[in-house]
C-alpha positions in Angstrom: -49.1 -9.5 78.3 -51.2 -6.4 78.7 -51.1 -6.7 82.4 -47.3 -6.9 82.3 -47.1 -3.6 80.4 -49.1 -1.9 83.0 -46.9 -2.9 85.9 -44.8 -0.5 87.9 -41.7 -2.5 86.9 -42.3 -2.1 83.2 -43.4 1.6 83.3 -40.8 3.0 85.7 -37.9 0.6 86.4 -37.1 -0.4 82.8 -37.0 3.1 81.4 -34.9 4.2 84.4 -32.4 1.4 83.7 -32.3 2.2 80.0 -31.5 5.8 80.9 -28.8 5.0 83.4 -27.1 2.3 81.4 -27.6 4.0 78.1 -26.4 7.3 79.6 -23.1 5.7 80.7 -22.4 4.7 77.1 -23.4 8.2 75.9 -21.0 9.9 78.4 -18.3 7.5 77.5 -18.1 9.1 74.1 -17.4 12.5 75.6 -14.7 11.1 77.9 -12.9 9.5 75.0 -12.5 12.9 73.4 -10.7 14.2 76.5 -8.0 11.5 76.4 -7.8 11.5 72.6 -6.8 15.1 72.3 -4.7 15.3 75.5 -1.5 14.6 73.6 -1.9 17.5 71.2 0.4 20.4 71.6 -1.1 23.8 72.4 -0.3 26.8 70.2 2.3 29.1 71.7 2.2 32.6 70.2 5.6 33.6 71.5 7.4 30.7 70.0 5.6 31.2 66.6 6.6 34.9 66.4 10.2 34.2 67.5 10.4 31.5 64.8 9.4 34.0 62.1 11.8 36.7 63.5 9.1 39.0 64.7 10.1 41.1 67.7 7.2 42.1 70.0 7.4 45.4 71.9 7.3 45.3 75.7 3.8 46.1 76.9 3.6 49.7 78.2 2.9 50.2 81.9 0.3 52.5 83.3 2.9 54.8 84.7 4.6 55.2 81.2 1.3 56.0 79.6 0.5 58.6 82.3 3.9 60.3 81.7 3.0 60.5 77.9 -0.4 62.0 78.6 1.0 64.5 81.2 3.0 66.3 78.5 -0.1 66.8 76.3 -1.9 70.2 76.3 -5.5 69.2 77.0 -6.9 72.7 77.6 -6.3 74.0 74.1 -8.0 71.9 71.5 -10.2 72.4 68.5 -13.2 70.2 67.5 -12.7 69.2 63.9 -15.7 67.7 62.0 -14.9 65.0 59.5 -17.0 64.2 56.5 -19.6 61.5 56.8 -19.5 58.5 54.4 -22.6 59.8 52.6 -21.3 63.3 52.2 -18.8 64.5 49.6 -15.2 64.6 51.0 -14.6 68.4 50.6 -18.1 69.8 51.4 -18.8 72.1 54.3 -22.1 72.3 56.2 -23.7 75.3 57.9 
């Protein structure tokens, strides 16, 4: 029996076959999940918001945003320091 355990068949072929055959059963579990959840319906955000009566604004285009920024005066601005969380709200620093 000891001689049988030392053969190339027992040391290489049997573990390889266990890996191949056992691997196919292991992979089968993952493929079942694919077909199990295939019939589920995906969530549609647009349908959900319409069902609740929420109206979404049209997304702004780059040109529309550029027109808004063109009207701003970017040359005259003032840097205003806000208070830090650890400072008192109305304190001024030097």
